[in-house]
C-alpha positions in Angstrom: -66.8 55.3 -92.5 -64.5 51.9 -91.3 -61.5 52.5 -93.0 -59.2 49.4 -91.6 -59.8 46.9 -88.9 -57.7 45.3 -86.6 -58.1 42.1 -84.5 -58.3 38.1 -84.4 -59.7 35.6 -87.1 -62.7 34.3 -85.0 -64.4 32.1 -88.0 -63.9 31.7 -91.8 -65.9 30.8 -94.1 -65.4 31.8 -97.9 -66.2 34.5 -98.4 -66.8 35.7 -94.9 -64.3 36.3 -92.0 -65.1 37.2 -88.6 -63.0 39.7 -87.1 -62.9 39.8 -83.4 -61.8 43.8 -82.2 -61.5 43.7 -78.6 -64.8 41.7 -78.1 -66.4 42.8 -80.8 -66.6 40.6 -83.8 -66.9 42.4 -87.4 -68.3 40.1 -90.2 -66.2 41.5 -93.4 -66.6 40.0 -97.0 -63.2 39.2 -98.8 -62.3 38.4 -102.2 -60.6 34.5 -102.3 -57.0 36.3 -102.8 -57.0 38.0 -99.7 -58.6 34.8 -97.9 -56.1 32.6 -98.8 -53.3 34.9 -97.5 -55.1 35.4 -94.4 -53.6 33.7 -91.2 -55.3 30.8 -89.1 -57.3 31.1 -86.7 -57.2 33.1 -83.6 -54.0 35.3 -85.1 -53.9 38.9 -85.5 -55.0 40.6 -88.8 -54.9 44.1 -90.0 -57.9 44.6 -93.3 -58.0 47.5 -95.2 -62.2 47.9 -95.3 -65.0 49.3 -97.5 -68.2 50.5 -95.8 -71.2 49.7 -97.7 -74.8 51.4 -96.6 -77.9 49.7 -98.5 -81.4 50.2 -97.4 -81.4 46.8 -95.9 -77.8 46.3 -95.2 -74.6 47.4 -94.0 -71.4 45.3 -95.4 -67.9 45.7 -94.8 -65.9 44.2 -97.4 -61.7 43.5 -96.6 -58.5 43.6 -98.3 -54.9 43.0 -97.6 -53.9 45.7 -100.0 -54.7 49.3 -100.7 -54.3 48.2 -104.7 -57.3 46.1 -104.2 -58.9 48.0 -102.4 -58.3 50.7 -104.6 -59.5 48.4 -107.7 -62.7 47.2 -105.4 -64.0 51.2 -105.4 -63.0 52.1 -109.1 -65.1 48.6 -110.2 -68.1 49.7 -108.2 -68.2 53.3 -109.9 -69.4 51.2 -113.2 -72.7 51.2 -113.8 -74.3 47.7 -113.2 -71.3 46.6 -111.2 -72.5 46.1 -107.6 -70.3 45.5 -104.8 -70.7 41.6 -104.8 -69.4 41.3 -108.8 -66.8 43.4 -107.8 -65.7 40.9 -105.5 -66.2 38.1 -107.4 -63.9 39.6 -110.1 -61.3 40.1 -107.7 -61.9 36.4 -106.3 -61.2 35.2 -110.2 -58.2 37.5 -111.3 -55.7 39.5 -109.0 -55.6 43.1 -109.3 -52.5 42.7 -112.2 -54.3 40.4 -114.2 -57.5 42.4 -114.2 -54.9 45.4 -115.4 -53.4 42.9 -117.7 -56.5 41.9 -119.2 -57.9 45.4 -119.5 -54.5 47.2 -120.9 -54.8 44.4 -123.9 -58.7 44.5 -123.6 -59.1 41.2 -123.0 -62.6 40.2 -122.9 -62.4 36.8 -122.7 -60.2 37.1 -119.8 -63.0 38.5 -117.6 -65.5 35.9 -119.3 -64.5 33.3 -117.4 -65.2 34.9 -113.8 -68.6 33.5 -112.9 -71.3 36.1 -113.2 -69.5 38.2 -115.5 -71.3 38.2 -119.6 -69.9 39.7 -122.6 -71.5 42.8 -122.6 -70.6 43.2 -118.8 -66.8 42.3 -119.9 -67.1 44.6 -122.6 -68.2 47.7 -120.6 -65.3 46.8 -117.8 -63.3 47.1 -120.1 -64.5 50.4 -121.8 -64.8 51.8 -118.2 -61.4 50.7 -116.8 -59.3 51.5 -119.6 -56.3 53.6 -118.1 -57.7 53.8 -114.6 -55.9 50.3 -113.0 -52.6 49.5 -111.8 -49.6 49.0 -113.8 -51.9 49.9 -116.7 -52.1 53.4 -115.5 -48.7 54.5 -115.2 -46.4 51.6 -116.3 -43.2 52.1 -114.8 -40.3 53.6 -117.2 -37.1 51.9 -116.9 -34.7 53.8 -119.2 -31.3 51.3 -119.6 -29.4 53.6 -121.3 -29.3 57.3 -122.8 -30.4 55.9 -126.4 -33.5 54.4 -124.9 -34.3 57.9 -122.8 -33.7 60.1 -126.3 -36.3 57.0 -128.0 -38.5 57.5 -125.1 -38.7 61.2 -125.7 -39.0 61.5 -129.4 -42.0 59.0 -129.3 -43.6 61.6 -126.3 -42.7 64.8 -128.9 -44.4 63.0 -131.6 -47.4 62.6 -129.9 -47.5 59.0 -128.2 -48.4 58.8 -124.4 -46.1 58.1 -122.0 -47.7 54.4 -121.4 -47.5 53.9 -125.2 -43.8 54.9 -125.2 -43.1 52.6 -122.6 -45.1 50.1 -124.1 -43.1 49.7 -127.3 -39.5 50.6 -125.4 -40.2 47.5 -123.7 -40.0 45.5 -127.2 -36.9 47.1 -128.3 -33.5 45.6 -128.2 -31.3 47.3 -125.5 -28.1 48.0 -127.5 -30.2 49.6 -130.4 -29.2 53.0 -131.8 -31.8 56.4 -131.3 -32.8 56.1 -134.9 -33.4 52.7 -135.6 -35.1 52.4 -132.2 -37.4 55.2 -133.1 -38.0 53.1 -136.3 -38.9 49.9 -134.6 -41.0 51.4 -131.9 -43.4 53.5 -134.8 -43.5 50.3 -136.1 -44.6 48.6 -133.0 -47.1 51.2 -132.2 -48.8 52.0 -135.6 
């Protein structure tokens, strides 16, 4: 319903920010990553928001980047993860750190966030696999024709583009196609 707020910062009390939008003050809960990057009181700010309506409250959550808001929305889709826990996760880990923890299936990193236990961390890793930022689509940078051929060969052998790109990154840049495929397959198995 409310997708973005642009106004002046009237108050800052972690994790709450009061945004004055032409005389109307909106209380917005923000992750600490957003809070630390906000300007001083009286400065103009534009926050992407997510509006949550419950029977006992209507709460606005704000984010400086679309990446943070999208990650927040992915998190609250998971059973047992509410907006407060999602905000806590985004306060404890940046989106790239969370994506890296998911891609490496590193539950120890998530458990360090207050309010996240071992079972919740494992459920998060399982549910978020393949759904977060860099984990979703690794940018495939191919330095030369050999690397392009290696990448295509790995995909033809049944590996996903993400797996092939990750294996490609581990190879020396001047490797031959045949040797590159062998090394990449060793890495992938």
